[in-house]
Structures are given as C-alpha cells and as structure tokens.
mmCIF file of the N, C-alpha and C atoms, coordinates in Angstrom:
data_MODEL
# 
_entry.id   MODEL 
# 
loop_
_atom_site.group_PDB 
_atom_site.id 
_atom_site.type_symbol 
_atom_site.label_atom_id 
_atom_site.label_alt_id 
_atom_site.label_comp_id 
_atom_site.label_asym_id 
_atom_site.label_entity_id 
_atom_site.label_seq_id 
_atom_site.pdbx_PDB_ins_code 
_atom_site.Cartn_x 
_atom_site.Cartn_y 
_atom_site.Cartn_z 
_atom_site.occupancy 
_atom_site.B_iso_or_equiv 
_atom_site.pdbx_formal_charge 
_atom_site.auth_seq_id 
_atom_site.auth_comp_id 
_atom_site.auth_asym_id 
_atom_site.auth_atom_id 
_atom_site.pdbx_PDB_model_num 
ATOM 1   N N  . PRO A 1 1  ? 144.234 2.774  97.202  1.00 0.00 ? 1  PRO A N  1 
ATOM 2   C CA . PRO A 1 1  ? 143.346 1.769  96.621  1.00 0.00 ? 1  PRO A CA 1 
ATOM 3   C C  . PRO A 1 1  ? 141.977 1.827  97.273  1.00 0.00 ? 1  PRO A C  1 
ATOM 4   N N  . ARG A 1 2  ? 140.972 1.538  96.475  1.00 0.00 ? 2  ARG A N  1 
ATOM 5   C CA . ARG A 1 2  ? 139.597 1.557  96.975  1.00 0.00 ? 2  ARG A CA 1 
ATOM 6   C C  . ARG A 1 2  ? 139.263 0.263  97.691  1.00 0.00 ? 2  ARG A C  1 
ATOM 7   N N  . SER A 1 3  ? 138.429 0.375  98.674  1.00 0.00 ? 3  SER A N  1 
ATOM 8   C CA . SER A 1 3  ? 137.957 -0.793 99.402  1.00 0.00 ? 3  SER A CA 1 
ATOM 9   C C  . SER A 1 3  ? 136.954 -1.548 98.549  1.00 0.00 ? 3  SER A C  1 
ATOM 10  N N  . GLY A 1 4  ? 136.832 -2.822 98.780  1.00 0.00 ? 4  GLY A N  1 
ATOM 11  C CA . GLY A 1 4  ? 135.844 -3.615 98.063  1.00 0.00 ? 4  GLY A CA 1 
ATOM 12  C C  . GLY A 1 4  ? 134.423 -3.199 98.412  1.00 0.00 ? 4  GLY A C  1 
ATOM 13  N N  . LEU A 1 5  ? 134.238 -2.525 99.552  1.00 0.00 ? 5  LEU A N  1 
ATOM 14  C CA . LEU A 1 5  ? 132.907 -2.078 99.965  1.00 0.00 ? 5  LEU A CA 1 
ATOM 15  C C  . LEU A 1 5  ? 132.562 -0.693 99.436  1.00 0.00 ? 5  LEU A C  1 
ATOM 16  N N  . ALA A 1 6  ? 133.543 0.025  98.917  1.00 0.00 ? 6  ALA A N  1 
ATOM 17  C CA . ALA A 1 6  ? 133.291 1.385  98.420  1.00 0.00 ? 6  ALA A CA 1 
ATOM 18  C C  . ALA A 1 6  ? 132.430 1.335  97.171  1.00 0.00 ? 6  ALA A C  1 
ATOM 19  N N  . GLN A 1 7  ? 131.528 2.289  97.074  1.00 0.00 ? 7  GLN A N  1 
ATOM 20  C CA . GLN A 1 7  ? 130.644 2.376  95.912  1.00 0.00 ? 7  GLN A CA 1 
ATOM 21  C C  . GLN A 1 7  ? 130.807 3.737  95.262  1.00 0.00 ? 7  GLN A C  1 
ATOM 22  N N  . ASP A 1 8  ? 130.629 3.775  93.957  1.00 0.00 ? 8  ASP A N  1 
ATOM 23  C CA . ASP A 1 8  ? 130.632 5.056  93.260  1.00 0.00 ? 8  ASP A CA 1 
ATOM 24  C C  . ASP A 1 8  ? 129.343 5.797  93.568  1.00 0.00 ? 8  ASP A C  1 
ATOM 25  N N  . LEU A 1 9  ? 129.454 7.096  93.794  1.00 0.00 ? 9  LEU A N  1 
ATOM 26  C CA . LEU A 1 9  ? 128.268 7.913  94.012  1.00 0.00 ? 9  LEU A CA 1 
ATOM 27  C C  . LEU A 1 9  ? 127.623 8.225  92.675  1.00 0.00 ? 9  LEU A C  1 
ATOM 28  N N  . PRO A 1 10 ? 126.309 8.317  92.650  1.00 0.00 ? 10 PRO A N  1 
ATOM 29  C CA . PRO A 1 10 ? 125.648 8.668  91.387  1.00 0.00 ? 10 PRO A CA 1 
ATOM 30  C C  . PRO A 1 10 ? 126.100 10.041 90.893  1.00 0.00 ? 10 PRO A C  1 
ATOM 31  N N  . ALA A 1 11 ? 126.256 10.177 89.600  1.00 0.00 ? 11 ALA A N  1 
ATOM 32  C CA . ALA A 1 11 ? 126.735 11.428 89.004  1.00 0.00 ? 11 ALA A CA 1 
ATOM 33  C C  . ALA A 1 11 ? 125.679 12.518 89.007  1.00 0.00 ? 11 ALA A C  1 
ATOM 34  N N  . ASN A 1 12 ? 124.427 12.186 89.245  1.00 0.00 ? 12 ASN A N  1 
ATOM 35  C CA . ASN A 1 12 ? 123.355 13.175 89.154  1.00 0.00 ? 12 ASN A CA 1 
ATOM 36  C C  . ASN A 1 12 ? 123.039 13.846 90.494  1.00 0.00 ? 12 ASN A C  1 
ATOM 37  N N  . ARG A 1 13 ? 123.889 13.686 91.483  1.00 0.00 ? 13 ARG A N  1 
ATOM 38  C CA . ARG A 1 13 ? 123.653 14.355 92.764  1.00 0.00 ? 13 ARG A CA 1 
ATOM 39  C C  . ARG A 1 13 ? 123.934 15.844 92.625  1.00 0.00 ? 13 ARG A C  1 
ATOM 40  N N  . PRO A 1 14 ? 123.144 16.702 93.288  1.00 0.00 ? 14 PRO A N  1 
ATOM 41  C CA . PRO A 1 14 ? 123.379 18.149 93.184  1.00 0.00 ? 14 PRO A CA 1 
ATOM 42  C C  . PRO A 1 14 ? 124.655 18.566 93.914  1.00 0.00 ? 14 PRO A C  1 
ATOM 43  N N  . ASN A 1 15 ? 125.252 19.617 93.441  1.00 0.00 ? 15 ASN A N  1 
ATOM 44  C CA . ASN A 1 15 ? 126.438 20.188 94.061  1.00 0.00 ? 15 ASN A CA 1 
ATOM 45  C C  . ASN A 1 15 ? 125.978 21.391 94.879  1.00 0.00 ? 15 ASN A C  1 
ATOM 46  N N  . ILE A 1 16 ? 125.909 21.245 96.202  1.00 0.00 ? 16 ILE A N  1 
ATOM 47  C CA . ILE A 1 16 ? 125.348 22.278 97.075  1.00 0.00 ? 16 ILE A CA 1 
ATOM 48  C C  . ILE A 1 16 ? 126.419 22.777 98.036  1.00 0.00 ? 16 ILE A C  1 
ATOM 49  N N  . LEU A 1 17 ? 126.543 24.095 98.115  1.00 0.00 ? 17 LEU A N  1 
ATOM 50  C CA . LEU A 1 17 ? 127.433 24.742 99.076  1.00 0.00 ? 17 LEU A CA 1 
ATOM 51  C C  . LEU A 1 17 ? 126.569 25.645 99.945  1.00 0.00 ? 17 LEU A C  1 
ATOM 52  N N  . LEU A 1 18 ? 126.560 25.404 101.243 1.00 0.00 ? 18 LEU A N  1 
ATOM 53  C CA . LEU A 1 18 ? 125.772 26.200 102.180 1.00 0.00 ? 18 LEU A CA 1 
ATOM 54  C C  . LEU A 1 18 ? 126.721 27.122 102.936 1.00 0.00 ? 18 LEU A C  1 
ATOM 55  N N  . ILE A 1 19 ? 126.491 28.419 102.811 1.00 0.00 ? 19 ILE A N  1 
ATOM 56  C CA . ILE A 1 19 ? 127.317 29.415 103.495 1.00 0.00 ? 19 ILE A CA 1 
ATOM 57  C C  . ILE A 1 19 ? 126.460 30.082 104.561 1.00 0.00 ? 19 ILE A C  1 
ATOM 58  N N  . ILE A 1 20 ? 126.908 29.994 105.802 1.00 0.00 ? 20 ILE A N  1 
ATOM 59  C CA . ILE A 1 20 ? 126.189 30.608 106.915 1.00 0.00 ? 20 ILE A CA 1 
ATOM 60  C C  . ILE A 1 20 ? 127.095 31.686 107.499 1.00 0.00 ? 20 ILE A C  1 
ATOM 61  N N  . SER A 1 21 ? 126.558 32.883 107.626 1.00 0.00 ? 21 SER A N  1 
ATOM 62  C CA . SER A 1 21 ? 127.370 33.996 108.093 1.00 0.00 ? 21 SER A CA 1 
ATOM 63  C C  . SER A 1 21 ? 126.536 34.901 108.989 1.00 0.00 ? 21 SER A C  1 
ATOM 64  N N  . ASP A 1 22 ? 127.199 35.485 109.983 1.00 0.00 ? 22 ASP A N  1 
ATOM 65  C CA . ASP A 1 22 ? 126.525 36.485 110.810 1.00 0.00 ? 22 ASP A CA 1 
ATOM 66  C C  . ASP A 1 22 ? 127.547 37.529 111.248 1.00 0.00 ? 22 ASP A C  1 
ATOM 67  N N  . ASP A 1 23 ? 127.105 38.517 111.956 1.00 0.00 ? 23 ASP A N  1 
ATOM 68  C CA . ASP A 1 23 ? 127.946 39.599 112.475 1.00 0.00 ? 23 ASP A CA 1 
ATOM 69  C C  . ASP A 1 23 ? 128.550 40.492 111.397 1.00 0.00 ? 23 ASP A C  1 
ATOM 70  N N  . GLN A 1 24 ? 127.953 40.547 110.223 1.00 0.00 ? 24 GLN A N  1 
ATOM 71  C CA . GLN A 1 24 ? 128.360 41.502 109.205 1.00 0.00 ? 24 GLN A CA 1 
ATOM 72  C C  . GLN A 1 24 ? 127.199 42.450 108.950 1.00 0.00 ? 24 GLN A C  1 
ATOM 73  N N  . PRO A 1 25 ? 127.476 43.749 108.866 1.00 0.00 ? 25 PRO A N  1 
ATOM 74  C CA . PRO A 1 25 ? 126.392 44.665 108.512 1.00 0.00 ? 25 PRO A CA 1 
ATOM 75  C C  . PRO A 1 25 ? 125.954 44.420 107.075 1.00 0.00 ? 25 PRO A C  1 
ATOM 76  N N  . PHE A 1 26 ? 124.670 44.456 106.838 1.00 0.00 ? 26 PHE A N  1 
ATOM 77  C CA . PHE A 1 26 ? 124.130 44.206 105.504 1.00 0.00 ? 26 PHE A CA 1 
ATOM 78  C C  . PHE A 1 26 ? 124.675 45.201 104.484 1.00 0.00 ? 26 PHE A C  1 
ATOM 79  N N  . SER A 1 27 ? 125.026 46.393 104.952 1.00 0.00 ? 27 SER A N  1 
ATOM 80  C CA . SER A 1 27 ? 125.485 47.446 104.037 1.00 0.00 ? 27 SER A CA 1 
ATOM 81  C C  . SER A 1 27 ? 126.801 47.106 103.333 1.00 0.00 ? 27 SER A C  1 
ATOM 82  N N  . ILE A 1 28 ? 127.645 46.247 103.910 1.00 0.00 ? 28 ILE A N  1 
ATOM 83  C CA . ILE A 1 28 ? 128.915 45.928 103.247 1.00 0.00 ? 28 ILE A CA 1 
ATOM 84  C C  . ILE A 1 28 ? 128.741 44.889 102.144 1.00 0.00 ? 28 ILE A C  1 
ATOM 85  N N  . PHE A 1 29 ? 127.626 44.211 102.117 1.00 0.00 ? 29 PHE A N  1 
ATOM 86  C CA . PHE A 1 29 ? 127.395 43.193 101.096 1.00 0.00 ? 29 PHE A CA 1 
ATOM 87  C C  . PHE A 1 29 ? 126.515 43.791 100.008 1.00 0.00 ? 29 PHE A C  1 
ATOM 88  N N  . SER A 1 30 ? 127.147 44.488 99.079  1.00 0.00 ? 30 SER A N  1 
ATOM 89  C CA . SER A 1 30 ? 126.401 45.136 98.003  1.00 0.00 ? 30 SER A CA 1 
ATOM 90  C C  . SER A 1 30 ? 127.143 44.957 96.690  1.00 0.00 ? 30 SER A C  1 
ATOM 91  N N  . ARG A 1 31 ? 126.463 45.239 95.611  1.00 0.00 ? 31 ARG A N  1 
ATOM 92  C CA . ARG A 1 31 ? 127.064 45.121 94.282  1.00 0.00 ? 31 ARG A CA 1 
ATOM 93  C C  . ARG A 1 31 ? 128.225 46.110 94.118  1.00 0.00 ? 31 ARG A C  1 
ATOM 94  N N  . GLU A 1 32 ? 128.144 47.279 94.774  1.00 0.00 ? 32 GLU A N  1 
ATOM 95  C CA . GLU A 1 32 ? 129.208 48.272 94.672  1.00 0.00 ? 32 GLU A CA 1 
ATOM 96  C C  . GLU A 1 32 ? 130.445 47.861 95.473  1.00 0.00 ? 32 GLU A C  1 
ATOM 97  N N  . THR A 1 33 ? 130.253 47.295 96.652  1.00 0.00 ? 33 THR A N  1 
ATOM 98  C CA . THR A 1 33 ? 131.372 46.934 97.518  1.00 0.00 ? 33 THR A CA 1 
ATOM 99  C C  . THR A 1 33 ? 132.065 45.654 97.067  1.00 0.00 ? 33 THR A C  1 
ATOM 100 N N  . MET A 1 34 ? 131.286 44.624 96.754  1.00 0.00 ? 34 MET A N  1 
ATOM 101 C CA . MET A 1 34 ? 131.843 43.329 96.364  1.00 0.00 ? 34 MET A CA 1 
ATOM 102 C C  . MET A 1 34 ? 131.149 42.826 95.101  1.00 0.00 ? 34 MET A C  1 
ATOM 103 N N  . PRO A 1 35 ? 131.454 43.401 93.932  1.00 0.00 ? 35 PRO A N  1 
ATOM 104 C CA . PRO A 1 35 ? 130.717 43.059 92.711  1.00 0.00 ? 35 PRO A CA 1 
ATOM 105 C C  . PRO A 1 35 ? 130.841 41.596 92.296  1.00 0.00 ? 35 PRO A C  1 
ATOM 106 N N  . ASN A 1 36 ? 132.017 41.008 92.394  1.00 0.00 ? 36 ASN A N  1 
ATOM 107 C CA . ASN A 1 36 ? 132.185 39.614 91.973  1.00 0.00 ? 36 ASN A CA 1 
ATOM 108 C C  . ASN A 1 36 ? 131.472 38.647 92.906  1.00 0.00 ? 36 ASN A C  1 
ATOM 109 N N  . VAL A 1 37 ? 131.636 38.866 94.204  1.00 0.00 ? 37 VAL A N  1 
ATOM 110 C CA . VAL A 1 37 ? 130.968 38.006 95.178  1.00 0.00 ? 37 VAL A CA 1 
ATOM 111 C C  . VAL A 1 37 ? 129.460 38.153 95.057  1.00 0.00 ? 37 VAL A C  1 
ATOM 112 N N  . PHE A 1 38 ? 129.005 39.373 94.946  1.00 0.00 ? 38 PHE A N  1 
ATOM 113 C CA . PHE A 1 38 ? 127.572 39.623 94.827  1.00 0.00 ? 38 PHE A CA 1 
ATOM 114 C C  . PHE A 1 38 ? 127.008 38.918 93.599  1.00 0.00 ? 38 PHE A C  1 
ATOM 115 N N  . SER A 1 39 ? 127.707 39.032 92.487  1.00 0.00 ? 39 SER A N  1 
ATOM 116 C CA . SER A 1 39 ? 127.250 38.418 91.242  1.00 0.00 ? 39 SER A CA 1 
ATOM 117 C C  . SER A 1 39 ? 127.152 36.905 91.380  1.00 0.00 ? 39 SER A C  1 
ATOM 118 N N  . GLU A 1 40 ? 128.164 36.282 91.944  1.00 0.00 ? 40 GLU A N  1 
ATOM 119 C CA . GLU A 1 40 ? 128.171 34.824 92.053  1.00 0.00 ? 40 GLU A CA 1 
ATOM 120 C C  . GLU A 1 40 ? 127.159 34.315 93.076  1.00 0.00 ? 40 GLU A C  1 
ATOM 121 N N  . LEU A 1 41 ? 127.098 34.929 94.247  1.00 0.00 ? 41 LEU A N  1 
ATOM 122 C CA . LEU A 1 41 ? 126.235 34.420 95.310  1.00 0.00 ? 41 LEU A CA 1 
ATOM 123 C C  . LEU A 1 41 ? 124.780 34.840 95.167  1.00 0.00 ? 41 LEU A C  1 
ATOM 124 N N  . VAL A 1 42 ? 124.550 36.088 94.844  1.00 0.00 ? 42 VAL A N  1 
ATOM 125 C CA . VAL A 1 42 ? 123.178 36.591 94.811  1.00 0.00 ? 42 VAL A CA 1 
ATOM 126 C C  . VAL A 1 42 ? 122.504 36.312 93.472  1.00 0.00 ? 42 VAL A C  1 
ATOM 127 N N  . ASP A 1 43 ? 123.168 36.661 92.384  1.00 0.00 ? 43 ASP A N  1 
ATOM 128 C CA . ASP A 1 43 ? 122.544 36.485 91.074  1.00 0.00 ? 43 ASP A CA 1 
ATOM 129 C C  . ASP A 1 43 ? 122.409 35.020 90.679  1.00 0.00 ? 43 ASP A C  1 
ATOM 130 N N  . LYS A 1 44 ? 123.318 34.168 91.145  1.00 0.00 ? 44 LYS A N  1 
ATOM 131 C CA . LYS A 1 44 ? 123.293 32.756 90.754  1.00 0.00 ? 44 LYS A CA 1 
ATOM 132 C C  . LYS A 1 44 ? 122.891 31.828 91.890  1.00 0.00 ? 44 LYS A C  1 
ATOM 133 N N  . GLY A 1 45 ? 122.631 32.389 93.063  1.00 0.00 ? 45 GLY A N  1 
ATOM 134 C CA . GLY A 1 45 ? 122.350 31.558 94.225  1.00 0.00 ? 45 GLY A CA 1 
ATOM 135 C C  . GLY A 1 45 ? 120.892 31.586 94.636  1.00 0.00 ? 45 GLY A C  1 
ATOM 136 N N  . VAL A 1 46 ? 120.645 31.107 95.831  1.00 0.00 ? 46 VAL A N  1 
ATOM 137 C CA . VAL A 1 46 ? 119.306 31.043 96.410  1.00 0.00 ? 46 VAL A CA 1 
ATOM 138 C C  . VAL A 1 46 ? 119.343 31.787 97.739  1.00 0.00 ? 46 VAL A C  1 
ATOM 139 N N  . GLN A 1 47 ? 118.319 32.564 98.006  1.00 0.00 ? 47 GLN A N  1 
ATOM 140 C CA . GLN A 1 47 ? 118.230 33.286 99.272  1.00 0.00 ? 47 GLN A CA 1 
ATOM 141 C C  . GLN A 1 47 ? 117.025 32.776 100.036 1.00 0.00 ? 47 GLN A C  1 
ATOM 142 N N  . PHE A 1 48 ? 117.226 32.464 101.302 1.00 0.00 ? 48 PHE A N  1 
ATOM 143 C CA . PHE A 1 48 ? 116.140 32.034 102.168 1.00 0.00 ? 48 PHE A CA 1 
ATOM 144 C C  . PHE A 1 48 ? 115.747 33.215 103.045 1.00 0.00 ? 48 PHE A C  1 
ATOM 145 N N  . ASP A 1 49 ? 114.560 33.757 102.827 1.00 0.00 ? 49 ASP A N  1 
ATOM 146 C CA . ASP A 1 49 ? 114.102 34.922 103.583 1.00 0.00 ? 49 ASP A CA 1 
ATOM 147 C C  . ASP A 1 49 ? 113.669 34.565 104.996 1.00 0.00 ? 49 ASP A C  1 
ATOM 148 N N  . ARG A 1 50 ? 113.244 33.327 105.197 1.00 0.00 ? 50 ARG A N  1 
ATOM 149 C CA . ARG A 1 50 ? 112.817 32.892 106.515 1.00 0.00 ? 50 ARG A CA 1 
ATOM 150 C C  . ARG A 1 50 ? 113.515 31.576 106.823 1.00 0.00 ? 50 ARG A C  1 
ATOM 151 N N  . GLY A 1 51 ? 114.472 31.628 107.708 1.00 0.00 ? 51 GLY A N  1 
ATOM 152 C CA . GLY A 1 51 ? 115.194 30.414 108.074 1.00 0.00 ? 51 GLY A CA 1 
ATOM 153 C C  . GLY A 1 51 ? 114.966 30.088 109.539 1.00 0.00 ? 51 GLY A C  1 
ATOM 154 N N  . TYR A 1 52 ? 114.752 28.830 109.832 1.00 0.00 ? 52 TYR A N  1 
ATOM 155 C CA . TYR A 1 52 ? 114.509 28.390 111.202 1.00 0.00 ? 52 TYR A CA 1 
ATOM 156 C C  . TYR A 1 52 ? 115.475 27.264 111.533 1.00 0.00 ? 52 TYR A C  1 
ATOM 157 N N  . VAL A 1 53 ? 116.005 27.287 112.735 1.00 0.00 ? 53 VAL A N  1 
ATOM 158 C CA . VAL A 1 53 ? 116.913 26.236 113.180 1.00 0.00 ? 53 VAL A CA 1 
ATOM 159 C C  . VAL A 1 53 ? 116.466 25.739 114.545 1.00 0.00 ? 53 VAL A C  1 
ATOM 160 N N  . ASN A 1 54 ? 116.733 24.472 114.823 1.00 0.00 ? 54 ASN A N  1 
ATOM 161 C CA . ASN A 1 54 ? 116.408 23.962 116.156 1.00 0.00 ? 54 ASN A CA 1 
ATOM 162 C C  . ASN A 1 54 ? 117.629 24.010 117.080 1.00 0.00 ? 54 ASN A C  1 
ATOM 163 N N  . THR A 1 55 ? 118.824 24.175 116.523 1.00 0.00 ? 55 THR A N  1 
ATOM 164 C CA . THR A 1 55 ? 120.043 24.339 117.299 1.00 0.00 ? 55 THR A CA 1 
ATOM 165 C C  . THR A 1 55 ? 120.823 25.492 116.697 1.00 0.00 ? 55 THR A C  1 
ATOM 166 N N  . SER A 1 56 ? 120.882 26.597 117.410 1.00 0.00 ? 56 SER A N  1 
ATOM 167 C CA . SER A 1 56 ? 121.536 27.780 116.841 1.00 0.00 ? 56 SER A CA 1 
ATOM 168 C C  . SER A 1 56 ? 123.010 27.828 117.205 1.00 0.00 ? 56 SER A C  1 
ATOM 169 N N  . TRP A 1 57 ? 123.806 28.408 116.319 1.00 0.00 ? 57 TRP A N  1 
ATOM 170 C CA . TRP A 1 57 ? 125.238 28.581 116.530 1.00 0.00 ? 57 TRP A CA 1 
ATOM 171 C C  . TRP A 1 57 ? 125.599 30.033 116.776 1.00 0.00 ? 57 TRP A C  1 
ATOM 172 N N  . CYS A 1 58 ? 124.644 30.942 116.637 1.00 0.00 ? 58 CYS A N  1 
ATOM 173 C CA . CYS A 1 58 ? 124.996 32.356 116.748 1.00 0.00 ? 58 CYS A CA 1 
ATOM 174 C C  . CYS A 1 58 ? 123.898 33.114 117.483 1.00 0.00 ? 58 CYS A C  1 
ATOM 175 N N  . CYS A 1 59 ? 124.246 34.279 117.980 1.00 0.00 ? 59 CYS A N  1 
ATOM 176 C CA . CYS A 1 59 ? 123.299 35.099 118.739 1.00 0.00 ? 59 CYS A CA 1 
ATOM 177 C C  . CYS A 1 59 ? 122.081 35.537 117.930 1.00 0.00 ? 59 CYS A C  1 
ATOM 178 N N  . PRO A 1 60 ? 122.215 35.960 116.653 1.00 0.00 ? 60 PRO A N  1 
ATOM 179 C CA . PRO A 1 60 ? 121.019 36.357 115.914 1.00 0.00 ? 60 PRO A CA 1 
ATOM 180 C C  . PRO A 1 60 ? 119.992 35.233 115.778 1.00 0.00 ? 60 PRO A C  1 
ATOM 181 N N  . SER A 1 61 ? 120.440 34.000 115.704 1.00 0.00 ? 61 SER A N  1 
ATOM 182 C CA . SER A 1 61 ? 119.500 32.882 115.610 1.00 0.00 ? 61 SER A CA 1 
ATOM 183 C C  . SER A 1 61 ? 118.745 32.676 116.907 1.00 0.00 ? 61 SER A C  1 
ATOM 184 N N  . ARG A 1 62 ? 119.370 32.995 118.022 1.00 0.00 ? 62 ARG A N  1 
ATOM 185 C CA . ARG A 1 62 ? 118.733 32.781 119.321 1.00 0.00 ? 62 ARG A CA 1 
ATOM 186 C C  . ARG A 1 62 ? 117.805 33.913 119.719 1.00 0.00 ? 62 ARG A C  1 
ATOM 187 N N  . SER A 1 63 ? 117.897 35.050 119.057 1.00 0.00 ? 63 SER A N  1 
ATOM 188 C CA . SER A 1 63 ? 117.086 36.197 119.479 1.00 0.00 ? 63 SER A CA 1 
ATOM 189 C C  . SER A 1 63 ? 115.672 36.115 118.945 1.00 0.00 ? 63 SER A C  1 
# 
C-alpha cells in the first residue's frame, strides 16, 4: 500500500541511463565486434567527448 505522503511522479520526466565504463580497449567496441550494442548505444545514444568529474572512481579519470 502507498503512503499518504507518496506522490505520483510526473509522466514527462526523461528516461536516462548513464553507463560509465573503463579498462576496455576502444578496439573491442566496434560495429563489427558488437553490432547490436553498437547500434543501440552509439546510433541512438549520446557521446560526451569531454567529460570532467570532481570525484573520480577510476584511474583514467585521475590521470
């Protein structure tokens, strides 16, 4: 049962999935190696060419 304080979220909120990955060679992520993944993530997604973080979780971010 729902609490009396619970509210419905607006239906117009975006559906965002953020995938962060490191330690993979760029060469394995190609249309030839992983065609379905490449199609869904690259062709339909967004790529950030310059990303900055103030708290890093991985070595490439700290370098």
